[in-house]
Structures are given as C-alpha cells and as structure tokens.
MDAnalysis code that builds the backbone (N, CA, C; Angstrom):
import MDAnalysis as mda
import numpy as np

u = mda.Universe.empty(216, n_residues=72, atom_resindex=np.repeat(np.arange(72), 3), trajectory=True)
u.add_TopologyAttr("name", ["N", "CA", "C"] * 72)
u.add_TopologyAttr("resid", np.arange(1, 73))
u.add_TopologyAttr("resname", ["MET", "LYS", "LEU", "ASN", "PRO", "PHE", "LYS", "ARG", "HIS", "ARG", "CYS", "HIS", "ASP", "CYS", "ASN", "LEU", "ARG", "PHE", "ARG", "ARG", "ILE", "GLU", "GLU", "LEU", "MET", "GLN", "HIS", "ASN", "GLN", "LEU", "ALA", "HIS", "CYS", "ASP", "LYS", "SER", "GLY", "TYR", "GLU", "CYS", "ARG", "HIS", "CYS", "LYS", "LYS", "PHE", "PHE", "GLU", "GLY", "MET", "GLU", "GLN", "MET", "ARG", "ARG", "HIS", "ILE", "LYS", "GLN", "VAL", "HIS", "SER", "TYR", "GLN", "GLY", "ASN", "ASN", "SER", "SER", "PRO", "ASN", "HIS"])
u.atoms.positions = np.array([
    [208.435, -14.354, 41.621],
    [206.780, -14.215, 42.030],
    [206.806, -12.195, 41.849],
    [205.949, -12.074, 41.364],
    [205.177, -10.674, 41.292],
    [204.193, -10.642, 42.328],
    [204.842, -8.878, 43.183],
    [203.794, -9.107, 44.013],
    [202.571, -8.107, 43.812],
    [201.289, -8.467, 44.467],
    [200.003, -7.311, 43.779],
    [199.872, -6.232, 44.258],
    [199.983, -5.358, 43.789],
    [199.865, -4.124, 44.801],
    [199.018, -3.074, 45.826],
    [197.856, -4.334, 45.324],
    [196.223, -3.720, 46.136],
    [197.078, -4.480, 46.907],
    [197.623, -5.700, 47.459],
    [197.242, -6.259, 49.050],
    [198.802, -5.574, 49.571],
    [199.006, -4.407, 50.587],
    [199.997, -3.718, 51.136],
    [200.389, -4.359, 52.458],
    [199.016, -5.359, 52.872],
    [199.222, -5.245, 54.158],
    [200.176, -6.413, 54.487],
    [200.841, -6.900, 54.992],
    [201.211, -8.057, 55.199],
    [201.741, -8.420, 56.432],
    [200.984, -9.743, 56.072],
    [201.346, -10.704, 57.884],
    [202.811, -10.641, 58.200],
    [203.715, -10.212, 59.481],
    [204.658, -10.039, 59.931],
    [204.495, -11.544, 60.487],
    [203.942, -12.737, 60.509],
    [204.329, -14.196, 60.974],
    [204.664, -14.906, 60.163],
    [203.720, -14.909, 58.589],
    [203.750, -15.743, 57.787],
    [203.624, -14.889, 56.135],
    [204.126, -14.048, 56.166],
    [203.932, -13.111, 55.107],
    [203.388, -13.152, 53.561],
    [202.082, -13.399, 54.731],
    [200.851, -13.474, 53.483],
    [199.762, -12.046, 53.204],
    [199.620, -11.513, 52.648],
    [198.967, -10.277, 52.292],
    [197.710, -10.132, 51.633],
    [197.228, -8.998, 52.335],
    [195.961, -8.551, 52.347],
    [195.787, -7.568, 52.002],
    [194.605, -7.082, 50.896],
    [194.483, -5.864, 50.531],
    [193.445, -4.605, 51.550],
    [192.879, -5.299, 52.513],
    [192.708, -4.460, 53.774],
    [193.108, -4.736, 55.098],
    [193.115, -4.241, 55.933],
    [193.640, -4.127, 57.122],
    [193.090, -4.800, 58.044],
    [191.642, -5.370, 57.668],
    [190.595, -5.798, 58.439],
    [190.532, -7.503, 58.503],
    [191.087, -7.390, 56.732],
    [191.255, -8.896, 56.584],
    [192.625, -9.637, 57.359],
    [193.858, -8.565, 57.119],
    [194.962, -8.732, 57.815],
    [194.431, -9.349, 59.586],
    [193.844, -8.272, 60.269],
    [193.570, -8.334, 61.256],
    [192.675, -9.724, 61.965],
    [191.809, -10.439, 60.709],
    [191.070, -10.860, 60.616],
    [191.823, -12.571, 61.040],
    [192.994, -12.800, 59.797],
    [193.676, -13.652, 59.423],
    [195.027, -13.672, 60.711],
    [195.113, -13.087, 61.242],
    [195.814, -12.591, 62.480],
    [195.239, -13.352, 63.815],
    [193.958, -13.025, 63.879],
    [193.041, -13.511, 65.052],
    [192.891, -14.854, 64.618],
    [192.425, -15.420, 63.703],
    [192.130, -16.890, 63.510],
    [193.688, -17.592, 63.050],
    [194.436, -17.195, 62.612],
    [195.594, -18.496, 62.313],
    [197.146, -17.751, 63.375],
    [197.109, -16.765, 64.022],
    [198.278, -16.665, 65.153],
    [197.975, -16.465, 66.516],
    [197.204, -16.139, 66.744],
    [196.572, -15.601, 67.962],
    [195.973, -16.792, 68.903],
    [196.454, -16.688, 70.171],
    [195.954, -17.517, 71.437],
    [195.184, -17.358, 71.759],
    [194.841, -15.631, 72.038],
    [193.965, -15.201, 72.821],
    [193.046, -14.482, 72.100],
    [191.729, -14.246, 72.919],
    [190.495, -14.315, 72.238],
    [190.575, -12.827, 72.092],
    [190.455, -11.983, 71.074],
    [189.907, -10.884, 71.132],
    [190.497, -10.302, 69.876],
    [190.325, -8.983, 69.593],
    [191.432, -7.746, 68.706],
    [192.256, -7.288, 69.149],
    [193.804, -7.545, 68.415],
    [194.719, -6.775, 69.231],
    [195.092, -5.247, 68.446],
    [194.354, -3.862, 69.053],
    [195.084, -2.999, 68.507],
    [196.979, -2.829, 67.991],
    [196.533, -2.665, 66.975],
    [198.263, -2.663, 66.311],
    [199.131, -1.357, 66.618],
    [198.324, -0.683, 67.199],
    [199.129, 0.655, 67.649],
    [199.295, 0.622, 68.852],
    [198.485, 0.139, 69.918],
    [198.691, -0.210, 71.318],
    [199.109, -0.610, 72.009],
    [198.825, -2.317, 71.908],
    [198.562, -3.475, 71.758],
    [197.391, -4.180, 72.936],
    [196.241, -2.999, 72.974],
    [195.267, -3.452, 73.821],
    [194.372, -4.624, 73.136],
    [193.684, -4.901, 73.913],
    [193.109, -6.249, 73.667],
    [191.392, -5.498, 73.679],
    [191.105, -6.310, 72.309],
    [188.393, -5.882, 72.388],
    [188.732, -7.044, 72.092],
    [187.135, -7.633, 73.054],
    [186.452, -8.589, 72.872],
    [186.009, -8.723, 71.188],
    [185.546, -7.531, 70.636],
    [185.241, -7.698, 68.927],
    [185.881, -6.783, 68.428],
    [185.928, -7.086, 67.152],
    [186.680, -5.986, 65.866],
    [186.151, -4.784, 65.795],
    [184.552, -4.563, 65.732],
    [183.859, -3.200, 66.098],
    [184.394, -2.361, 67.219],
    [184.514, -2.725, 68.475],
    [184.995, -2.258, 69.628],
    [186.733, -1.927, 69.055],
    [187.272, -2.177, 68.697],
    [189.003, -3.002, 68.346],
    [188.654, -1.171, 67.252],
    [187.830, -1.198, 66.238],
    [187.515, -0.416, 65.465],
    [187.561, 1.171, 65.615],
    [186.040, 0.890, 66.355],
    [185.832, 2.231, 67.357],
    [187.147, 2.996, 68.024],
    [187.798, 2.005, 68.730],
    [189.338, 2.641, 69.820],
    [190.386, 3.617, 68.609],
    [190.748, 2.564, 67.806],
    [191.376, 2.843, 66.923],
    [191.122, 4.542, 66.015],
    [189.558, 4.750, 65.939],
    [188.766, 5.633, 65.079],
    [189.072, 6.899, 66.268],
    [189.223, 6.193, 67.365],
    [188.442, 7.566, 68.448],
    [190.116, 7.698, 69.163],
    [190.934, 7.099, 69.664],
    [192.335, 7.160, 70.227],
    [193.268, 7.233, 68.836],
    [193.812, 6.762, 68.169],
    [194.765, 6.096, 67.154],
    [194.732, 7.531, 65.690],
    [193.004, 7.664, 65.494],
    [193.088, 7.972, 63.831],
    [193.980, 9.393, 63.513],
    [194.558, 10.380, 64.526],
    [195.362, 11.482, 64.195],
    [196.466, 10.665, 63.561],
    [197.179, 9.389, 63.605],
    [198.221, 8.924, 63.729],
    [198.414, 8.121, 62.188],
    [199.030, 9.062, 61.548],
    [199.686, 8.727, 59.752],
    [199.011, 9.634, 59.229],
    [198.786, 11.001, 59.809],
    [197.976, 11.731, 58.710],
    [198.945, 13.575, 59.347],
    [198.549, 13.988, 58.289],
    [199.069, 15.534, 58.957],
    [198.056, 16.234, 59.901],
    [196.911, 15.628, 60.289],
    [195.507, 16.701, 61.117],
    [196.848, 16.453, 62.718],
    [196.286, 17.784, 62.997],
    [196.562, 17.511, 64.540],
    [195.320, 16.737, 65.510],
    [195.793, 15.931, 66.374],
    [195.187, 15.119, 66.876],
    [193.794, 15.760, 67.621],
    [192.412, 15.047, 67.619],
    [191.354, 15.708, 68.345],
    [191.058, 15.013, 69.366],
    [191.896, 15.521, 70.487],
    [191.732, 14.930, 71.698],
    [190.888, 16.663, 72.471],
])
C-alpha cells in the first residue's frame, strides 16, 4: 500500500494518518483518550479545549522546530 505524502501526521496508537495535526489531535481525543481535554504533544499538559491548547503551543512552544530564537 502506497502512503499518501499529504498525510504526514501518524497516530502512534493505531497508525492512521492525517493531513493536519489538528485532525490527528481530534482523532486521539475521540479514539484513544480517557481524559477529557486536549494534551499538548510537547509538554503533555492538558487543556479543556483545542483552542486553549493551540494558544498554549503558539505562545510556549512556537520556537520549537524552526531556527529562530525563542520569543520569551
């Protein structure tokens, strides 16, 4: 089976692939998570809603993965 190059985010529990990280996070929440909320994949902190988690990632972890310096 040929992998879809656009689906680069893989679920580590069931190997399903998704185009966007948000789709993977929603899948993990619905299919594999016993806790209510959304988990930051960088620091494992939980948030009540996806938007709060996205804001946290942008504010706290946005420098990770690129060559710019942290904006703290």
